[in-house]
N, C-alpha and C positions, 0 to 999 in steps of 0.2 A: 479362853475368852476374857475380854477385859471387863471391868466393872460395869461398863456400859452395855453389856450384852451383845457385843460384836467381837470379832477377832481382834487381838491386839495389833496395833499398828506396826508396819515393818520399818525398822530404823534405817535411814539412808541419808547420805550427803549429796545434795544436788549441785550440779554445775549449772548455774544460771547465767553465765557470762554470754552476753549478746542475745539472751532470750527476752522476749517481750513479756513484761508483767503489767497487767492493767489493774490499777487500784481505784475502785469506785467509792468515793467518800474520803473525808479527811479528818476523822477523829484521831485521838492521840495514839491508839493502837495501830491504825493504818499508817500514820506518819512514821512511827517507829519502823514498821515493816518496810516502808518506802526508803528510808535511810539505810536500813541494813541490806536490802536487796541491791540498791544502787552501789553500795560499798563492795558488793560481791559481783559487780559487773553486769547486772541486769539492765535491760533497756526499760526503764520504768516510766509509765505514763499514769498521771493522777487525774481522774475525772471527778470534779466536785465544783459546786457553784462558789463555794467560799473555802479558801485554804489559808493556812497560818503563814505568819512571816517567815518561819523556818523553812517551810516548803518553798516559798518564793526564793529564799536565799540559796536553797539547793538547785533550783532551776537556773538561777543566775550563775551558779558555779558549773552548770552543764551536766549536773548529775541526774536530772530527770526532766520530764515534760509535764506541764500542767495544762489541762483543758478546762476552763472555768465554765462549766455547764453541768447539766444532769446527764445521767446515763441514757443512751439510746441504743436500740438493737443494732448490732453490727460493730459495736465498739470492741468486741472481744475477738474479732477475726485475727487468727495467727497468734493469740495469746498463748503462752506457755503456762502461766499462773494467773489466776484471777483472784483478787481480794475484794470481798464484798462487804462494804461497811457504809452503805447508803443511809441507813437510819430508817428506811421504809420497808416493812415486810413485803409489800407488793413489788417494789423494785428489786429487792433481794431475790425474790422468787424468779423474776424475769431474768436476772443475772445468772442465777443457778442453772436455769434451763438453757440459756445460751452457752454457758460455760461447758455444760455436758455435751451439747451438740458440737461444740468446737473441739472437744477432747482436751480441754484445759484443766489444770489442777485447780480446785476451788479451795479458797481459805475464807473462812468466816471468823474473824477474830473474836466475836462474842459467842460463838457456838461451835465448839470443837467437834460435836458429833455431826454437824452438817458440813464439816470440812473434810477434804480429801487428804490434807496433810496438816500437821500441827508443827509449830516452831518451838523447839525446845529451848530451855534456858542453857546457856553455853558458857563455859570457862575456856577462854582462848589464851594460850601461851605460845605464840609463833605458830609453827606447824601443828602443834598439839591442840586438839579441840576435844573437850569433854562435854558431852551433851546429856542433859538431865530432863526426862519427861515423866510425867505421871498419867500420860495419855489423855490430858485434858481434864482429869478428875480432880486434881488438888494442886493448882498452880502455886499456892503459898508454900506447899512442901517442896516443890521444885526450886523455888527461890532460895529456900533455906538450905537445901542440900548444895546448891550453887555457891552460896556464901562460904559454907564449909569447906568445899573443894578448892575455892579460890585461895583460902588461907593455906591449905595444905600444899597446893601446887603453885608456887610462886613464880616470878619472872624468870628464874634461872632455869625453869623447865623448858621454856621456849628456846633458849640458848642451847640447852642440852639435846633437845630433839633435832634441831637444825645441825648441830655438830655430829650427831650419830648418823644422820642423813649423808653428810659430807664424808665421813669415815667409810660408810658403806660404799658410796660411789668410788672413792679412791681405792679401796681394797679390791673392788671388782675390776677396776681399770689396770691396776698395777700388778695384781696377783692372779687375775682370771678366776676368782672364786665366785661360787654362787651362794645364795642365802644359807643353804644347809651347812656349807663348810665355814660360814662366817658366824654361825651360832656360838661356838666357844669364845670368839672374840668379844662378842657383845655381852655374853655372860660375864666375862672377866671385867669388862668396862663397867657393867651394871653393878657388880659387887664391889666396885672400887669406891673411893671418896671423890669422884669427879664432880658430883653434884655440889658437894661441900666446897670444893675448890672453885667452881664457877660462881657459887653464891658469895664467896669471899673476895671475888674480883678477878680471879685468874681467867685468862682468855686463850686456852690452848687451840692450836690449829688441828685440822684433821691429820695432817702429816705427823705432827708431833704425837698425837694420841695413837695413831696406828703404829708408829715406831715403839712407843712406850709399852704397848700391849701386844707386840708382834709375836711373843712367845706363845700366844693363844691361837696363832694361825696354824694350819696343817704343817707339821714338821716343827721340831722344837726350836729351830733357828728362824722360824717365820717364813720359810719357803715351802712351796707345794711338794708333797711327796709324790714321787713317780710310782706308777703301778708296776 
């Protein structure tokens, strides 16, 4: 159980591309969510009587749609995620009721316990994402941990992870290997100084790295052993 007296939340990464996200209200927290969700490909609609210049700029760039009015029932039809930040407890209750009936995931930025999901603090390094959450109990702690991880995992990690993905794809295509057979290869690369080399400005290709560590592939010469 979490400190809030309910089961701990299940951690997951959501694909929101092309999904409708309705944000009711335009405070700073919901504005940040609008920008982040739009950046991840969501179809974002902001419903609020007054919105900031930055939201208007995002609309001008085609990142989201603004409806300059208050919430009315029916606004949440077909929504995948609903962000409720109206500033009115009565309106928020109506939004929660419709969101539940519509089967939408509910986010209340100011109330993690009333939300179906919470947005973690994230360190992003290319394909690598490190998410930190305290289940809504201590956001300041999550921010501090995020800062510490951001220092430990620098930009070179994004290059490194992307390169490992390219090596994996190339090894599968050229050697017909699956992930179990590739484990020794990636153990060897992981134990090498490749991160230091990338950090110092080296830019190896997947083909170069696969050749350099080919001795770790099945068969000492880097070829597949026959049964």
